[in-house]
C-alpha positions in Angstrom: -39.3 37.2 14.2 -36.6 34.6 14.9 -33.4 36.0 16.5 -30.0 34.5 15.6 -29.3 31.4 17.7 -26.2 31.6 19.9 -23.3 29.7 18.5 -23.3 26.9 21.1 -22.7 24.0 18.6 -20.6 21.1 20.1 -19.1 20.6 16.6 -15.9 22.1 15.4 -17.1 22.0 11.8 -20.5 22.5 10.3 -19.8 20.1 7.5 -17.3 17.6 6.2 -16.9 17.2 2.4 -16.2 13.6 1.3 -15.1 13.2 -2.3 -12.8 11.3 -4.7 -9.6 13.0 -5.7 -10.9 12.8 -9.3 -13.7 15.2 -8.3 -11.2 17.7 -6.7 -12.2 20.7 -8.8 -15.9 20.5 -7.9 -15.0 19.9 -4.2 -12.8 23.0 -4.2 -15.6 25.1 -5.7 -18.1 23.8 -3.3 -15.8 24.3 -0.3 -15.2 28.0 -1.3 -18.9 28.6 -1.9 -20.0 27.1 1.4 -17.1 28.6 3.4 -18.0 32.1 2.2 -21.7 31.7 2.9 -23.3 32.9 6.1 -27.0 32.3 6.8 -29.3 35.4 6.8 -30.8 36.7 10.0 -34.1 35.4 11.2 -33.6 31.7 10.6 -32.8 30.9 14.2 -29.3 29.7 13.3 -25.9 31.3 13.8 -25.3 34.0 11.2 -21.5 33.4 11.0 -19.8 31.8 8.0 -20.1 28.1 7.7 -17.1 26.1 9.0 -16.1 23.6 6.2 -13.6 20.7 6.4 -12.1 19.3 3.2 -9.2 16.9 3.9 -6.7 18.1 1.3 -6.8 21.7 2.5 -7.5 21.3 6.3 -5.9 18.0 7.3 -3.9 18.3 10.5 -2.0 15.7 12.6 0.8 13.4 11.6 -1.4 10.3 11.2 -3.8 10.8 8.2 -6.4 8.2 9.2 -6.6 9.3 12.9 -7.0 12.9 11.7 -9.8 12.0 9.3 -11.7 10.1 12.0 -11.4 13.0 14.4 -12.7 15.5 11.9 -15.6 13.2 11.0 -16.6 13.1 14.7 -16.3 16.9 14.9 -18.6 17.6 11.9 -22.3 18.2 12.2 -23.2 17.2 8.6 -21.4 15.2 5.9 -21.7 16.3 2.2 -21.0 13.3 0.0 -20.1 14.1 -3.7 -21.4 11.0 -5.5 -19.8 9.9 -8.8 -18.4 6.6 -10.3 -14.9 7.5 -8.9 -16.3 8.2 -5.5 -18.2 4.9 -5.5 -14.9 3.1 -6.3 -12.9 5.0 -3.6 -12.2 3.0 -0.4 -11.4 6.3 1.3 -14.9 7.7 0.5 -16.7 4.5 1.6 -14.7 4.4 4.8 -15.6 8.1 5.6 -19.3 7.4 5.0 -19.3 4.3 7.2 -17.5 6.2 10.0 -19.8 9.2 9.9 -23.0 7.1 9.6 -21.9 5.1 12.7 -21.1 8.3 14.6 -23.8 10.8 13.5 -26.5 8.7 11.7 -27.5 8.5 8.1 -30.0 11.4 8.5 -27.0 13.8 8.7 -25.5 12.7 5.3 -26.3 15.0 2.4 -25.6 13.3 -1.0 -24.9 15.4 -4.1 -24.7 13.5 -7.4 -22.1 15.2 -9.7 -21.6 12.4 -12.3 -22.8 9.0 -13.4 -26.3 7.6 -12.6 -28.2 6.9 -9.4 -27.7 3.2 -8.7 -31.4 2.4 -9.0 -31.5 4.0 -12.5 -28.5 2.2 -13.9 -29.1 -0.9 -16.0 -27.0 -4.1 -15.5 -24.6 -3.1 -18.3 -24.2 0.4 -16.8 -22.5 -0.9 -13.6 -19.5 1.4 -14.2 -21.8 4.5 -14.3 -23.3 3.9 -10.8 -22.6 7.0 -8.6 -23.7 6.0 -5.0 -21.0 4.4 -2.9 -21.9 1.1 -1.3 -21.5 2.5 2.2 -24.2 5.1 1.3 -26.6 2.5 0.0 -26.1 0.5 3.2 -26.9 3.5 5.3 -29.9 4.7 3.2 -32.3 2.4 1.4 -33.0 5.0 -1.3 -30.6 8.0 -1.3 -32.1 11.2 -2.6 -29.3 13.4 -3.9 -29.1 17.0 -5.0 -28.2 17.1 -8.7 -25.1 18.9 -10.0 -24.5 16.7 -13.0 -23.4 18.5 -16.2 -22.0 21.3 -14.1 -19.3 23.2 -16.0 -17.1 25.4 -13.9 -16.4 27.6 -17.0 -20.0 28.7 -17.5 -22.0 27.6 -14.4 -22.4 28.9 -10.9 -23.1 26.7 -7.9 -25.9 29.0 -6.7 -27.2 30.6 -9.8 -28.9 29.7 -13.1 -29.5 26.0 -13.7 -28.3 25.0 -10.3 -30.2 27.6 -8.3 -32.6 25.0 -6.9 -29.9 22.5 -6.1 -28.0 25.1 -4.1 -31.0 26.1 -1.9 -32.0 22.4 -1.5 -28.5 21.8 -0.2 -28.7 24.8 2.2 -32.1 23.6 3.4 -30.7 20.2 4.3 -27.6 21.7 5.9 -29.4 24.3 8.0 -32.5 22.2 8.7 -34.8 25.0 7.5 -37.3 25.2 4.6 -35.9 26.0 1.3 -38.5 28.7 0.7 -37.7 30.5 3.9 -34.0 30.6 3.2 -34.5 31.9 -0.4 -36.8 34.7 0.8 -34.4 35.9 3.5 -31.5 35.7 1.1 -33.4 37.8 -1.4 -34.2 40.4 1.3 -30.6 40.5 2.3 -29.5 40.9 -1.3 -31.9 43.8 -1.8 -30.6 45.6 1.3 -27.0 45.1 0.1 -27.8 46.5 -3.3 -29.4 49.6 -1.7 -26.3 50.1 0.4 -24.0 49.6 -2.6 -25.8 52.4 -4.6 -25.2 55.0 -1.8 -21.6 54.0 -1.0 -19.9 53.4 -4.4 -16.7 55.2 -3.5 -16.5 53.5 -0.1 -17.0 50.2 -1.7 -14.2 50.8 -4.2 -11.8 51.6 -1.3 -13.0 48.5 0.6 -12.6 46.4 -2.5 -9.0 47.6 -2.8 -8.5 46.5 0.8 -10.3 43.3 0.2 -8.1 42.6 -2.8 -5.0 42.9 -0.6 -6.6 40.7 2.1 -7.7 38.2 -0.5 -4.2 38.2 -2.0 -2.7 37.4 1.5 -5.5 34.9 2.1 -4.7 33.1 -1.2 -1.1 33.0 -0.3 -2.0 31.6 3.1 -4.3 29.1 1.4 -1.4 28.0 -0.9 0.8 27.7 2.2 -1.8 25.6 4.0 -2.3 23.4 0.9 1.4 22.8 0.6 1.5 22.0 4.3 -1.4 19.5 3.9 0.3 17.9 0.9 3.6 17.7 2.9 1.8 16.0 5.8 0.0 13.7 3.4 3.4 12.7 1.8 4.9 12.1 5.2 2.0 9.8 6.1 2.3 8.1 2.8 6.1 7.5 3.3 5.4 6.0 6.8 2.5 3.8 5.4 4.6 2.4 2.6 7.6 1.9 5.0 5.3 -0.1 7.3 4.2 -2.3 4.4 7.8 -2.8 3.4 8.7 -3.9 7.0 5.7 -6.3 7.0 6.7 -7.8 3.6 10.3 -8.1 4.7 9.3 -9.9 7.9 7.1 -12.3 5.9 10.0 -13.0 3.5 8.2 -11.5 0.5 11.6 -10.2 -0.7 10.6 -8.5 -4.0 7.7 -6.5 -2.5 9.7 -5.6 0.6 12.6 -4.2 -1.3 10.5 -2.2 -3.8 8.3 -0.8 -1.1 11.3 0.2 1.0 12.8 2.1 -1.9 9.5 3.7 -2.7 9.2 4.8 0.9 12.7 6.3 0.6 11.6 8.2 -2.6 8.6 9.7 -0.8 10.7 10.6 2.2 13.1 12.5 0.0 10.2 14.8 -1.0 9.5 15.8 2.6 13.1 16.5 3.7 13.4 13.2 5.6 10.6 13.7 8.1 9.9 9.9 7.9 13.5 9.0 8.1 13.2 6.6 11.1 10.4 4.6 9.5 12.2 4.4 6.2 15.4 3.4 7.9 13.7 0.4 9.5 12.2 -0.6 6.1 15.6 -0.4 4.4 17.4 -2.3 7.2 14.9 -5.2 7.4 15.0 -5.7 3.7 18.8 -5.8 3.6 20.2 -9.2 4.0 23.6 -8.2 5.3 23.9 -7.4 9.1 23.0 -3.8 9.9 25.9 -3.4 12.3 29.1 -5.2 13.4 31.2 -4.5 16.4 34.8 -5.4 17.2 36.4 -4.9 20.6 40.1 -5.3 21.5 41.7 -5.5 25.0 43.5 -2.3 25.8 45.5 -3.5 28.9 45.7 0.1 30.2 43.9 3.5 30.3 42.6 4.5 26.8 43.0 8.3 26.0 42.0 8.2 22.4 40.9 5.9 19.5 40.7 6.3 15.8 40.0 4.2 12.7 40.5 4.6 9.0 37.4 5.5 7.0 36.9 2.0 5.6 36.9 0.5 9.2 39.8 -1.9 8.6 42.4 -0.4 10.9 41.9 0.6 14.6 44.4 2.5 16.7 44.3 3.4 20.4 46.5 5.8 22.4 47.3 4.8 26.0 50.1 6.2 28.3 53.0 6.3 25.9 52.1 3.5 23.5 50.0 3.3 20.4 48.3 0.0 19.6 47.3 -0.8 16.0 44.9 -3.6 15.0 44.3 -4.9 11.5 40.6 -6.0 11.7 41.2 -8.5 8.8 43.4 -10.4 11.4 41.2 -10.2 14.5 43.0 -13.0 16.3 46.5 -11.5 15.7 48.0 -9.4 18.5 48.1 -5.6 17.9 51.3 -3.9 16.7 52.8 -1.8 19.5 54.1 1.6 18.3 56.4 3.3 20.7 58.1 6.7 20.6 56.2 9.1 22.7 57.3 9.6 26.3 53.9 10.3 27.9 50.2 10.1 27.1 49.1 9.8 23.5 45.9 11.9 23.2 45.4 12.6 19.4 45.4 10.1 16.5 44.5 10.4 12.8 44.9 8.1 9.7 45.9 9.6 6.3 43.4 9.2 3.5 45.4 6.4 1.9 45.8 4.5 5.2 49.6 4.4 4.9 50.3 7.0 7.5 49.2 7.5 11.2 49.7 10.8 12.9 49.8 11.1 16.7 49.9 13.9 19.3 51.1 13.6 22.9 51.4 15.5 26.1 55.2 15.4 25.4 54.7 18.3 23.0 55.5 16.4 19.8 53.7 15.2 16.8 54.8 11.9 15.3 54.1 10.7 11.8 54.3 6.9 11.5 54.8 5.0 8.2 52.5 2.0 8.4 53.6 0.4 5.1 56.8 -0.8 6.8 57.1 -4.0 8.8 58.0 -2.0 11.9 56.4 1.5 11.7 59.1 4.1 11.6 58.3 7.6 12.8 59.2 11.2 12.1 59.0 13.6 15.0 57.6 17.1 14.4 58.5 19.6 17.1 57.5 23.1 17.8 54.5 23.1 20.1 55.0 24.6 23.6 52.8 22.2 25.5 50.4 19.4 25.0 49.4 18.4 21.4 45.7 17.8 21.6 44.5 17.5 17.9 45.9 16.3 14.6 44.2 16.2 11.1 45.3 15.3 7.5 44.4 17.4 4.4 42.2 15.5 2.0 45.1 14.6 -0.3 47.3 13.6 2.6 50.1 16.2 1.7 49.6 18.4 4.8 49.1 17.7 8.5 47.6 20.2 10.9 48.3 20.0 14.6 47.2 22.1 17.6 47.4 22.1 21.4 47.2 24.0 24.6 49.7 26.7 23.3 46.8 28.0 21.1 48.9 27.5 18.0 47.9 25.6 14.8 50.9 24.3 12.8 50.4 23.0 9.3 53.2 20.7 8.2 54.2 19.9 4.6 54.8 16.2 4.8 56.3 16.1 1.3 59.1 18.5 2.4 60.9 17.4 5.5 63.0 20.5 5.6 60.2 23.1 5.4 59.1 24.9 8.5 55.4 24.5 9.5 53.0 27.3 8.7 52.0 28.9 12.0 48.6 30.3 12.9 47.5 31.4 16.4 44.2 31.5 18.1 43.3 34.7 20.0 42.8 32.6 23.2 42.2 29.1 24.5 43.6 25.7 23.5 43.1 24.0 20.2 40.9 20.9 20.8 39.7 20.0 17.3 41.0 20.4 13.7 39.6 19.8 10.2 40.6 20.6 6.6 38.0 21.8 4.0 37.5 19.4 1.1 39.7 21.5 -1.2 42.4 21.6 1.5 42.7 25.4 1.4 40.9 26.1 4.7 41.9 24.9 8.2 39.1 24.9 10.8 40.1 24.9 14.5 37.8 24.4 17.6 39.0 26.0 20.9 38.5 25.5 24.5 37.1 29.0 24.6 34.1 28.0 22.5 35.3 29.5 19.2 35.5 28.0 15.7 38.3 29.7 13.7 38.9 29.5 10.0 42.3 30.2 8.3 43.4 30.2 4.8 46.2 27.6 4.8 48.5 29.9 2.8 47.8 33.1 4.7 50.6 34.8 6.5 51.3 33.9 10.1 49.8 37.0 11.7 46.6 36.9 9.6 43.5 37.1 11.7 41.2 34.0 11.5 37.6 34.2 10.5 35.6 33.5 13.6 32.3 31.7 13.8 30.1 32.5 16.7 28.3 29.8 18.5 27.7 28.4 22.0 30.6 29.5 24.2 31.7 26.0 25.3 34.7 23.8 24.4 34.6 22.6 20.8 35.6 18.9 20.6 35.0 17.8 17.0 34.6 19.5 13.6 33.4 18.3 10.1 32.9 19.8 6.7 30.4 18.7 4.2 32.0 17.2 1.0 31.2 20.4 -1.0 32.6 22.6 1.8 29.4 24.7 2.1 28.6 23.7 5.7 30.6 23.1 8.9 29.4 21.2 12.0 30.9 21.5 15.5 30.4 19.4 18.6 30.1 21.9 21.4 29.2 20.4 24.8 25.5 19.3 24.7 24.9 20.9 21.3 25.9 20.6 17.7 26.2 23.9 15.7 26.0 23.9 11.9 27.1 27.0 9.9 26.3 27.7 6.3 29.7 28.9 4.9 28.7 30.0 1.4 27.7 33.7 1.3 27.3 35.7 4.5 27.8 33.5 7.5 24.6 33.6 9.7 23.9 32.3 13.1 24.3 28.5 13.2 21.5 26.0 13.4 21.6 24.2 16.7 20.8 20.6 17.6 20.5 20.1 21.3 21.6 16.9 23.1 21.0 15.4 26.6 24.6 14.3 26.7 27.9 16.0 25.5 28.5 15.5 21.8 32.0 14.1 21.1 32.2 13.5 17.3 30.4 14.7 14.2 30.5 13.6 10.5 28.6 14.4 7.3 27.4 11.7 4.9 29.1 12.1 1.4 26.0 13.5 -0.1 25.6 16.0 2.7 22.1 14.9 3.6 22.8 13.2 7.0 24.7 14.4 10.0 26.0 11.7 12.3 26.6 12.6 16.0 28.5 10.6 18.6 28.4 11.3 22.3 30.3 10.3 25.4 27.5 7.9 26.2 26.5 4.9 24.1 24.5 6.9 21.6 25.0 7.7 17.9 22.3 9.7 16.2 21.6 10.4 12.5 19.9 13.7 11.7 18.4 14.7 8.4 20.2 18.0 7.6 17.2 19.4 5.7 14.9 18.8 8.7 16.8 18.8 11.9 13.6 18.8 13.9 12.5 15.5 12.5 13.0 12.5 15.0 16.6 11.1 14.6 17.6 7.6 13.9 19.3 6.3 17.1 22.0 3.7 16.4 22.6 1.4 19.4 26.1 1.4 20.8 27.7 0.0 23.9 30.8 2.3 24.0 31.8 5.9 24.0 32.5 7.6 20.7 35.9 9.3 20.1 35.7 9.5 16.3 33.1 8.9 13.7 33.3 8.9 9.9 31.5 7.7 6.7 33.3 5.4 4.3 34.0 6.7 0.8 30.6 5.7 -0.8 28.6 6.6 2.3 27.1 3.1 2.7 28.8 2.5 6.1 29.4 4.6 9.2 32.4 3.8 11.4 32.7 4.8 15.0 35.5 4.2 17.5 35.7 4.6 21.3 36.2 2.7 24.5 34.0 0.1 26.2 34.0 -1.7 29.5 34.6 -0.6 33.1 37.8 0.6 34.8 40.3 -2.2 34.8 38.6 -3.9 31.8 38.8 -1.2 29.1 38.5 -2.3 25.4 39.0 -0.4 22.2 35.7 -0.6 20.3 35.1 -0.2 16.5 31.5 -0.4 15.3 30.2 -0.1 11.7 26.6 0.3 10.5 24.9 0.1 7.1 23.3 3.5 6.8 20.0 4.5 5.0 21.5 6.4 2.1 20.3 6.8 -1.5 23.0 4.3 -2.4 21.6 1.7 -0.2 18.1 2.4 -1.6 19.5 2.1 -5.2 21.0 -1.2 -4.3 17.5 -2.5 -3.7 16.9 -2.2 -7.5 19.8 -4.5 -8.2 18.0 -7.4 -6.5 14.7 -7.1 -8.3 13.8 -7.4 -11.9 10.4 -5.5 -12.0 8.7 -2.5 -10.7 5.6 -2.9 -8.6 2.6 -4.4 -10.4 -0.4 -2.1 -10.7 -2.4 -4.2 -8.2 0.4 -4.1 -5.6 0.8 -0.4 -6.1 -2.9 0.2 -5.4 -2.8 -2.2 -2.4 0.3 -0.9 -0.7 0.6 2.7 -2.0 -2.9 3.7 -3.0 -5.1 3.8 -6.0 -5.3 7.6 -5.9 -1.4 8.0 -5.9 0.0 8.2 -9.5 2.0 5.2 -10.4 5.8 5.6 -10.4 8.9 3.8 -11.5 10.3 2.8 -8.1 13.4 1.6 -10.0 14.1 3.6 -13.1 16.4 0.8 -14.4 13.3 -1.4 -14.9 10.3 -0.7 -17.1 6.7 -0.4 -16.1 5.4 -3.8 -14.8 3.5 -5.8 -17.5 0.6 -6.0 -15.1 0.1 -2.3 -15.5 -0.7 -2.7 -19.1 -3.1 -5.5 -18.2 -5.0 -3.1 -16.0 -5.1 -0.6 -18.9 -6.6 -3.3 -21.0 -9.1 -4.3 -18.4 -10.2 -0.7 -18.0 -10.6 -0.2 -21.7 -12.6 -3.4 -22.1 -14.8 -2.3 -19.2 -15.5 0.9 -21.1 -13.5 3.4 -19.0 -11.5 4.7 -21.9 -10.7 8.0 -20.2 -9.0 6.4 -17.3 -7.3 3.8 -19.5 -6.0 6.6 -21.7 -4.6 8.5 -18.7 -2.9 5.3 -17.4 -1.5 4.4 -20.8 -0.1 7.9 -21.2 1.5 7.6 -17.8 3.1 4.3 -18.7 4.4 5.8 -22.0 5.9 8.8 -20.1 7.6 6.5 -17.6 9.0 4.0 -20.1 9.9 6.5 -22.8 10.5 9.8 -21.0 12.3 11.5 -23.9 9.7 10.6 -26.5 6.4 12.1 -27.4 3.6 9.8 -26.1 2.0 8.1 -29.1 -1.8 8.4 -29.8 -3.3 5.3 -28.2 -6.9 6.1 -29.1 -7.3 3.6 -31.9 -5.8 0.8 -29.7 -8.0 1.7 -26.8 -11.1 1.9 -29.0 -10.3 -1.6 -30.3 -10.0 -2.9 -26.7 -13.2 -1.1 -25.7 -14.9 -2.7 -28.7 -13.7 -6.2 -27.6 -15.2 -5.5 -24.2 -18.5 -4.3 -25.7 -18.6 -7.5 -27.9 -18.1 -9.6 -24.8 -20.8 -7.7 -22.8 -23.2 -7.5 -25.7 -22.9 -11.3 -26.3 -23.3 -11.9 -22.6 -26.3 -9.7 -22.3 -28.0 -11.4 -25.3 -26.9 -14.7 -23.7 -28.9 -13.7 -20.6 -32.0 -13.1 -22.7 -31.6 -9.3 -23.2 -31.5 -9.3 -27.0 -32.1 -5.6 -27.6 -29.5 -4.6 -25.0 -27.0 -7.0 -26.5 -27.6 -5.7 -30.1 -27.1 -2.1 -28.8 -23.8 -2.9 -27.2 -22.6 -4.9 -30.3 -23.5 -1.9 -32.6 -21.6 0.4 -30.2 -18.6 -1.9 -30.6 -18.8 -1.8 -34.4 -19.0 2.0 -34.2 -15.8 2.1 -32.1 -13.9 -0.5 -34.3 -15.3 -0.6 -37.9 -12.8 -3.4 -38.6 -15.1 -5.8 -36.7 -16.7 -8.1 -39.2 -19.9 -9.1 -37.4 -23.7 -8.9 -37.8 -24.8 -7.4 -34.5 -28.4 -8.7 -34.7 -27.3 -12.2 -35.9 -24.7 -12.5 -33.1 -27.1 -11.3 -30.4 -29.9 -13.6 -31.6 -27.6 -16.6 -31.7 -26.3 -15.9 -28.2 -29.9 -15.4 -27.0 -31.0 -18.6 -28.6 -28.2 -20.5 -26.7 -29.6 -18.9 -23.6 -33.1 -20.2 -24.3 -31.7 -23.6 -25.2 -30.0 -23.9 -21.8 -33.0 -22.7 -20.0 -35.3 -25.0 -21.9 -33.1 -28.0 -21.0 -33.1 -26.9 -17.4 -36.8 -26.5 -17.2 -37.4 -29.8 -19.1 -35.1 -31.7 -16.7 -37.2 -30.2 -13.8 -40.2 -31.9 -15.5 -41.8 -28.6 -16.6 -42.7 -29.7 -20.2 -44.8 -26.7 -21.0 -42.2 -24.1 -20.0 -39.4 -26.1 -21.8 -41.5 -26.2 -25.0 -42.0 -22.4 -24.9 -38.2 -21.8 -24.4 -37.2 -24.3 -27.2 -39.7 -22.6 -29.5 -38.2 -19.2 -28.7 -34.7 -20.5 -29.4 -35.8 -21.8 -32.8 -37.4 -18.4 -33.7 -34.2 -16.5 -32.7 -31.7 -18.8 -34.6 -32.9 -20.1 -38.0 -29.8 -22.4 -38.1 -31.3 -24.6 -35.3 -32.9 -27.7 -36.7 -34.9 -29.6 -34.2 -38.6 -30.2 -33.1 -39.2 -28.1 -30.0 -41.9 -30.4 -28.8 -39.9 -33.6 -29.3 -36.8 -32.2 -27.6 -38.9 -30.8 -24.7 -40.5 -34.3 -24.3 -37.2 -36.1 -24.4 -35.5 -34.0 -21.7 -38.7 -33.8 -19.7 -39.0 -37.6 -19.8 -35.4 -37.8 -18.6 -36.1 -35.5 -15.7 -39.3 -37.2 -14.7 -37.6 -40.6 -14.7 -34.9 -39.4 -12.5 -37.5 -37.7 -10.2 -39.6 -40.9 -10.1 -36.6 -43.0 -9.0 -35.7 -40.4 -6.3 -39.3 -40.6 -5.0 -39.0 -44.4 -4.8 -36.0 -44.1 -2.6 -38.0 -41.8 -0.3 -40.9 -44.4 -0.1 -43.4 -42.4 -2.1 -44.1 -45.3 -4.4 -47.5 -44.2 -5.7 -46.1 -40.7 -6.7 -43.0 -42.4 -8.2 -45.1 -44.7 -10.4 -47.3 -41.7 -11.5 -44.2 -39.7 -12.4 -42.8 -42.6 -14.5 -46.1 -43.0 -16.2 -46.1 -39.3 -17.1 -42.5 -39.6 -18.5 -43.4 -42.4 -20.8 -46.6 -40.7 -22.0 -44.5 -37.6 -22.9 -41.9 -39.7 -24.8 -43.6 -43.0 -25.9 -40.4 -44.0 -27.6 -38.4 -43.8 -24.4 -37.3 -47.2 -23.0 -36.2 -47.3 -19.4 -33.1 -49.3 -18.7 -33.1 -52.6 -16.8 -31.2 -50.8 -13.9 -34.0 -48.2 -13.6 -36.7 -50.9 -13.6 -34.7 -52.8 -11.0 -34.4 -49.8 -8.7 -38.2 -49.3 -8.9 -38.7 -53.0 -8.1 -36.3 -53.1 -5.1 -37.3 -49.7 -3.6 -41.0 -50.4 -4.0 -40.7 -53.8 -2.4 -38.6 -52.5 0.5 -41.3 -49.9 1.2 -44.1 -52.4 1.2 -45.5 -52.0 -2.4 -44.3 -55.3 -3.9 -47.6 -56.0 -5.7 -47.7 -52.5 -7.3 -44.1 -52.8 -8.6 -44.1 -56.4 -9.7 -44.4 -55.3 -13.3 -41.1 -53.4 -13.0 -39.5 -56.5 -11.5 -40.6 -58.6 -14.4 -39.4 -56.0 -16.9 -36.0 -55.8 -15.3 -35.5 -59.6 -15.4 -36.8 -59.7 -19.1 -34.2 -57.1 -20.1 -31.2 -58.9 -18.6 -29.3 -62.1 -19.4 -26.5 -64.1 -17.8 -24.6 -62.5 -15.0 -26.4 -59.2 -15.5 -29.5 -60.9 -14.0 -27.8 -60.9 -10.6 -29.5 -57.8 -9.3 -32.9 -58.2 -11.1 -33.6 -61.8 -9.9 -32.7 -60.8 -6.3 -35.1 -57.9 -6.4 -37.9 -60.0 -7.9 -37.3 -62.7 -5.3 -37.8 -60.1 -2.6 -41.0 -58.9 -4.2 -42.3 -62.5 -4.7 -41.6 -63.4 -1.1 -43.5 -60.3 0.1 -46.6 -61.2 -2.0 -46.5 -64.9 -0.8 -45.1 -66.5 -4.0 -42.6 -68.6 -2.0 -41.8 -71.0 -4.9 -41.1 -68.1 -7.2 -38.9 -66.4 -4.5 -37.0 -69.7 -4.0 -36.3 -70.0 -7.7 -35.1 -66.4 -7.9 -32.8 -66.6 -4.7 -31.3 -69.9 -5.9 -30.5 -68.3 -9.3 -29.0 -65.3 -7.4 -26.7 -67.7 -5.4 -25.6 -69.4 -8.6 -24.7 -66.0 -10.2 -23.2 -64.6 -7.0 -20.6 -67.4 -6.9 -18.8 -65.5 -9.7 -18.8 -62.2 -7.8 -16.6 -60.9 -5.0 -17.5 -59.0 -1.8 -21.0 -60.4 -1.5 -20.4 -62.7 1.4 -22.8 -61.1 3.8 -25.6 -60.9 1.2 -25.0 -64.5 0.2 -25.3 -65.7 3.8 -28.5 -63.7 4.2 -30.0 -65.2 1.1 -29.1 -68.7 2.1 -30.9 -68.2 5.4 -33.9 -66.8 3.5 -34.0 -69.9 1.3 -33.9 -72.2 4.3 -36.9 -70.4 5.8 -38.8 -70.4 2.5 -38.2 -74.2 2.3 -39.8 -74.5 5.7 -42.8 -72.5 4.4 -41.9 -69.4 6.4 -41.6 -65.8 5.0 -38.1 -64.6 5.7 -38.9 -61.0 4.9 -40.2 -59.9 8.3 -41.1 -56.3 9.3 -37.7 -56.1 11.1 -35.9 -57.2 7.9 -37.8 -54.6 5.9 -36.9 -51.9 8.5 -33.2 -52.7 8.1 -33.4 -52.7 4.3 -35.1 -49.3 4.4 -32.3 -47.9 6.6 -29.8 -49.2 4.0 -31.5 -47.2 1.1 
């Protein structure tokens, strides 16, 4: 008795299931059946459950293709689900090629689940072939287990009709005989039944437990499937983004823009995990520069910089002077704003850009009116110490200020007489301030590492709401535009709190360098982070663990903000070394949905179907990349081609998809009649072509099928097929006749006459005519080659077949000249005479020259002299014959001396000239 073999397999999986996504249901059933099967004892193989890999449920690794290649190498066997969709799938063919190269064709187990084996399909059943080309290359004659006509609603993979197919599959997989496996499975089943009878109550309990376990397993399976789909979409977003970059670099603007936007759409579905790749695709397909930088000489130590949100105004604070640049006038000197007595360390622009607020170590806040020629200021006093932070409310009505006295003062700028609203921090200095979008909440960051929230209208002694995070100084704060989240730059981290509902612990983003500024994009999807070193990062809020986009910067970052529509990011700071400090403002175009939407303004179509399949994938459902444009017309051409090829099911699916995309609010119309008409057109074409290739019965069958699909067709299937077939036999008859095969041509012409009664010709006469033409041409060709005897025999046969045929003077002349050059002047003299007889006047130029050569070769010098002299007379009217005339003059001179001018050397040269 065989004992179980130790599980020492070097392979991570027992088998890899390769299939088309259109065969997903069967692949899932097979995976479950095999994954739950364990071989019975006594076979000499491990008795554990089989380890099965199917890419949609088990795929791991970021890169899809690398993962597939690894799993193929780690699998002992490959089960290939063969069907017409699998044959058409590039993915399936690639998996078969890789596995055959790595493990050998003997370890491939094909199962046919639809269509026909390739060797059983007739020429008009090309679309029904099931075996992929890669399989046929690896195996001369694939022998596949048969699961065709399997219906999941009534059939079982291992029972009933498919019992034999199941055990044949196991035999190939386990490399044991089918009979042995069946017998041992039957014994195991009998033992289990006996145990079941004696332990019914125990089984019920176990079933209850199993149900719970299965429930958890199903949930885990769903989770794993969702994860696999997530990874697949990430890989797809990166793939499409790479194609967009490639097309952008090539200058293929339309495809680059559409692919960049499609990559963005895929990336949205996976919480921005492919953001960096999509960003590169968007940037390279945007014509405007991705970033601009402006640097201004500061002349002294810079303590703070700030810019308005549109990036048109830049302010810097030095010792006691504020410098203000209008970036629309780069060459103009900055406006100097003076009023503070010591260092200016806090700056902020109002939302309407008409006011600038500043804070200083002199303990004052100043509000500068920028709409005047010379900015006038209003001093706000009350702080006991340095003023370190200032911030405007969203409507510009209120100004918050804070400093090292731990107090936050909110000033009503519309009421110059009102006292500020005072709020105090429990401890520490106020380093950062921000208003909520509705202006009702003031957030303050302290040197003690606290983030405090006050109601702007609360009484002075009201306790703030405290957010707990890393206990380090808070240097910057930012709310999302909906006010639901708050971010804080805290040393080498950024903390993000969810403010709606109960405030939980913040999400943390770690940094190598201290963070100095934070800002949310208007849609709340991106968090921009500036640092004290040249580094600005963009993080996807929905997936903070995804790799960030790093924006290159050659300056520190004091402030950072998005413009109103979110299409640009503005950062300010200082650049240069000590003694050469410059105020720096840099703007970037950022990868937002708005930028992706702008792509659609520059194109007029969506992707054609062929480009979608090429760049996105044939197994990915077609989408409207730009909803403002309809489905590309090429898509409908693909539907038409599929219908005409007979694939009505797929054509119907694609047509319905197009209707849903182009008319989302309407019920899709019934396209069956239209598709049947197109399919009928395809059948008429293929039926006529089949008959035209000599397959009359097959052509008639296809034409009748077309009439059944489209009764409006007014045609006689048999008459059309017979006429098309007759044309085929006419073409073949002419070809065979011109080859000189009279008997074959006669049979083909006779067959054509039988098929098409409208033809009115004598098959024998036509065969003789075309055969004579062919033989004459062959005879002349033989004469060029020097086979003069065979040439003359061929010409004789031609004239016997068609006694009425008269060769032309040119044809006789060629036989005369070629025969003479090859030393058969006497045998071809009759052709020379016939050529001369058939020509008159100038047309005798060539024929008398050829006869003169022949006469010279047979010793008739007087006749040769007469012919060459006539040639010279006629040649005087021609151009371009100088060399020939000179040669013939020399020949005449020698003939007059009684010498034969056509020596063996002359003949050799003439032969080379043929």
